[in-house]
MARDOLUM-878241 format. One record per residue (C-alpha): residue in one letter; residue number from 0; x, y, z. Coordinates in steps of 0.2 Angstrom, whole numbers, plus 2048, in hexadecimal, padded with zeros to 3 digits. Example, Ala and Ser with C-alpha at 12.3 -4.5 7.8 and 13.67 -1.06 7.14 Angstrom:
REC  r    k   px   py   pz
REC  A    0  83E  7EA  827
REC  S    1  844  7FB  824
***
This chain:
REC  r    k   px   py   pz
REC  M    0  446  ADD  3D5
REC  P    1  43A  AE9  3DD
REC  H    2  43D  AFF  3D6
REC  F    3  43B  B0C  3E4
REC  L    4  43A  B1D  3E1
REC  H    5  43F  B25  3F0
REC  Q    6  43D  B37  3F4
REC  V    7  446  B41  404
REC  A    8  445  B51  40D
REC  Y    9  452  B59  416
REC  S   10  44E  B60  428
REC  R   11  458  B73  42B
REC  E   12  465  B69  434
REC  G   13  469  B5C  427
REC  W   14  46B  B6A  41C
REC  E   15  478  B72  42A
REC  T   16  480  B64  42A
REC  I   17  481  B64  417
REC  V   18  486  B73  415
REC  N   19  494  B74  41F
REC  N   20  49B  B64  419
REC  P   21  495  B61  408
REC  Q   22  495  B50  403
REC  D   23  48E  B42  3F7
REC  R   24  47E  B3D  400
REC  V   25  47B  B2D  3F2
REC  E   26  48A  B27  3F6
REC  A   27  48A  B29  407
REC  I   28  479  B1E  406
REC  R   29  47F  B10  3FA
REC  P   30  486  B05  407
REC  A   31  478  B06  40F
REC  I   32  469  B02  403
REC  E   33  479  AF4  3FD
REC  K   34  478  AED  410
REC  L   35  465  AE7  40C
REC  G   36  467  AE1  3F9
REC  G   37  463  AF1  3F0
REC  K   38  46F  AFB  3E3
REC  I   39  46C  B0F  3E1
REC  V   40  464  B0D  3CD
REC  T   41  466  B22  3CE
REC  A   42  465  B31  3D6
REC  W   43  461  B44  3D6
REC  F   44  460  B54  3E3
REC  A   45  44E  B60  3DD
REC  F   46  44B  B6C  3DF
REC  G   47  438  B6D  3E8
REC  D   48  42F  B63  3FA
REC  Y   49  43F  B54  3F7
REC  D   50  450  B59  3F6
REC  V   51  456  B47  3F0
REC  V   52  44E  B3B  3E5
REC  V   53  456  B2C  3E3
REC  I   54  44F  B19  3DA
REC  T   55  453  B0B  3E1
REC  E   56  452  AF8  3DD
REC  M   57  44B  AED  3ED
REC  P   58  448  ADC  3F1
REC  N   59  43A  AE0  3F9
REC  A   60  42F  AEC  3FE
REC  I   61  434  AEA  412
REC  N   62  447  AED  409
REC  A   63  442  AFB  405
REC  A   64  435  B00  414
REC  A   65  447  B00  41C
REC  I   66  44F  B0A  416
REC  A   67  441  B17  414
REC  I   68  445  B15  429
REC  A   69  454  B17  42B
REC  F   70  453  B28  420
REC  A   71  445  B2E  42A
REC  A   72  44D  B28  43C
REC  G   73  45C  B30  439
REC  G   74  459  B43  43B
REC  A   75  461  B49  42D
REC  C   76  44F  B48  427
REC  K   77  43F  B53  428
REC  A   78  435  B4A  41A
REC  V   79  439  B36  412
REC  Q   80  42D  B2E  405
REC  T   81  42F  B1F  3FC
REC  T   82  422  B1A  3ED
REC  P   83  425  B07  3E6
REC  L   84  427  B0A  3D4
REC  L   85  420  AFD  3C7
REC  S   86  424  AFA  3B3
REC  T   87  41C  AFE  3A6
REC  S   88  418  AEB  3A3
REC  E   89  413  AEA  3B4
REC  A   90  407  AFA  3B7
REC  I   91  3FD  AF0  3A6
REC  E   92  3FD  ADD  3AE
REC  A   93  3F4  AE8  3BE
REC  M   94  3E8  AF1  3B2
REC  K   95  3E4  ADF  3AA
REC  K   96  3E3  AD9  3BF
REC  A   97  3DB  AE9  3C2
REC  K   98  3CA  AE2  3B2
REC  E   99  3CC  AD3  3B7
REC  S  100  3C9  AD9  3CA
REC  G  101  3B6  AD8  3C8
REC  Y  102  3B8  AEA  3D5
REC  R  103  3A6  AF6  3D2
REC  P  104  3A9  B06  3D8
REC  A  105  39A  B0C  3E4
REC  G  106  389  B11  3DD
REC  S  107  38E  B06  3CE
REC  A  108  37E  AFF  3C7
REC  K  109  386  AEB  3C6
REC  G  110  387  AEA  3DA
REC  R  111  38C  AF4  3E6
REC  A  112  3A1  AF2  3EF
REC  A  113  3AC  AFD  3F6
***
Protein backbone atom coordinates (compact mmCIF):
# COMPACT_ATOMS: atom_id res chain seq x y z
CA UNK A 1 0.00 0.00 0.00
CA UNK A 2 1.36 3.49 -0.81
CA UNK A 3 2.85 5.58 2.00
CA UNK A 4 2.21 9.29 2.56
CA UNK A 5 3.79 11.97 4.74
CA UNK A 6 1.22 14.30 6.29
CA UNK A 7 2.50 17.50 7.87
CA UNK A 8 0.07 19.59 9.88
CA UNK A 9 0.45 23.01 11.47
CA UNK A 10 -2.17 23.98 14.02
CA UNK A 11 -3.91 27.34 13.89
CA UNK A 12 -3.95 29.54 16.99
CA UNK A 13 -7.45 28.24 17.68
CA UNK A 14 -6.31 24.65 17.28
CA UNK A 15 -3.50 25.11 19.78
CA UNK A 16 -5.83 26.93 22.17
CA UNK A 17 -8.21 23.96 22.10
CA UNK A 18 -5.58 21.30 22.80
CA UNK A 19 -3.77 23.39 25.41
CA UNK A 20 -7.06 23.84 27.29
CA UNK A 21 -7.92 20.15 26.81
CA UNK A 22 -4.70 18.13 26.29
CA UNK A 23 -5.40 15.02 24.22
CA UNK A 24 -3.76 12.43 22.00
CA UNK A 25 -4.65 13.81 18.57
CA UNK A 26 -2.97 10.86 16.85
CA UNK A 27 -5.51 8.52 18.41
CA UNK A 28 -8.24 11.02 17.61
CA UNK A 29 -7.47 10.91 13.87
CA UNK A 30 -6.86 7.15 13.70
CA UNK A 31 -10.55 6.22 13.13
CA UNK A 32 -10.89 8.66 10.21
CA UNK A 33 -7.75 7.30 8.54
CA UNK A 34 -8.89 3.73 9.08
CA UNK A 35 -12.37 4.55 7.71
CA UNK A 36 -10.60 5.57 4.48
CA UNK A 37 -8.81 2.21 4.38
CA UNK A 38 -5.51 3.48 5.75
CA UNK A 39 -3.39 3.04 8.82
CA UNK A 40 -1.00 5.17 10.80
CA UNK A 41 2.56 3.85 10.52
CA UNK A 42 4.07 6.42 12.87
CA UNK A 43 3.32 9.91 14.13
CA UNK A 44 5.27 12.61 15.91
CA UNK A 45 4.74 16.06 17.32
CA UNK A 46 7.48 18.36 16.03
CA UNK A 47 9.07 21.79 16.33
CA UNK A 48 9.30 24.01 13.27
CA UNK A 49 6.91 24.84 10.47
CA UNK A 50 4.70 21.82 11.18
CA UNK A 51 3.43 20.70 14.55
CA UNK A 52 2.48 17.11 13.72
CA UNK A 53 4.07 14.67 11.26
CA UNK A 54 2.22 11.46 10.38
CA UNK A 55 3.27 8.65 8.06
CA UNK A 56 0.30 6.67 6.77
CA UNK A 57 -0.35 3.78 4.47
CA UNK A 58 -3.35 4.64 2.31
CA UNK A 59 -4.98 2.63 -0.48
CA UNK A 60 -4.37 5.40 -3.03
CA UNK A 61 -3.76 9.11 -3.56
CA UNK A 62 -7.49 9.90 -3.56
CA UNK A 63 -7.90 8.55 -0.03
CA UNK A 64 -4.73 10.37 1.08
CA UNK A 65 -6.12 13.58 -0.41
CA UNK A 66 -9.45 12.95 1.33
CA UNK A 67 -7.88 12.84 4.79
CA UNK A 68 -5.79 15.93 4.00
CA UNK A 69 -8.95 17.77 2.93
CA UNK A 70 -10.70 16.64 6.10
CA UNK A 71 -7.79 17.91 8.21
CA UNK A 72 -7.83 21.28 6.40
CA UNK A 73 -11.63 21.62 6.54
CA UNK A 74 -11.77 21.02 10.28
CA UNK A 75 -10.56 24.53 11.09
CA UNK A 76 -7.91 23.58 13.68
CA UNK A 77 -5.09 23.60 11.12
CA UNK A 78 -3.47 26.56 9.42
CA UNK A 79 -1.48 24.38 7.01
CA UNK A 80 -1.70 20.79 5.78
CA UNK A 81 0.81 19.23 3.40
CA UNK A 82 0.65 15.68 2.07
CA UNK A 83 3.58 14.12 0.23
CA UNK A 84 3.55 10.73 -1.51
CA UNK A 85 6.51 8.61 -0.42
CA UNK A 86 8.48 6.08 -2.47
CA UNK A 87 10.41 3.14 -1.10
CA UNK A 88 14.02 2.86 -2.23
CA UNK A 89 13.10 0.14 -4.73
CA UNK A 90 10.24 2.28 -6.11
CA UNK A 91 12.60 5.25 -6.43
CA UNK A 92 15.15 3.12 -8.32
CA UNK A 93 12.39 1.88 -10.63
CA UNK A 94 11.36 5.51 -11.25
CA UNK A 95 14.99 6.46 -11.98
CA UNK A 96 15.23 3.67 -14.56
CA UNK A 97 11.99 4.81 -16.19
CA UNK A 98 13.26 8.40 -16.20
CA UNK A 99 16.40 7.26 -18.03
CA UNK A 100 14.26 5.47 -20.63
CA UNK A 101 11.78 8.35 -21.05
CA UNK A 102 13.73 10.13 -23.77
CA UNK A 103 13.37 13.49 -22.04
CA UNK A 104 15.93 16.10 -23.05
CA UNK A 105 16.36 19.36 -21.11
CA UNK A 106 15.79 22.68 -22.83
CA UNK A 107 18.86 23.72 -24.79
CA UNK A 108 20.04 20.13 -25.13
CA UNK A 109 22.16 19.55 -28.21
CA UNK A 110 20.25 16.33 -28.85
CA UNK A 111 16.91 17.96 -29.44
CA UNK A 112 14.30 20.37 -28.27
CA UNK A 113 12.11 19.54 -25.31
CA UNK A 114 10.09 21.09 -22.51
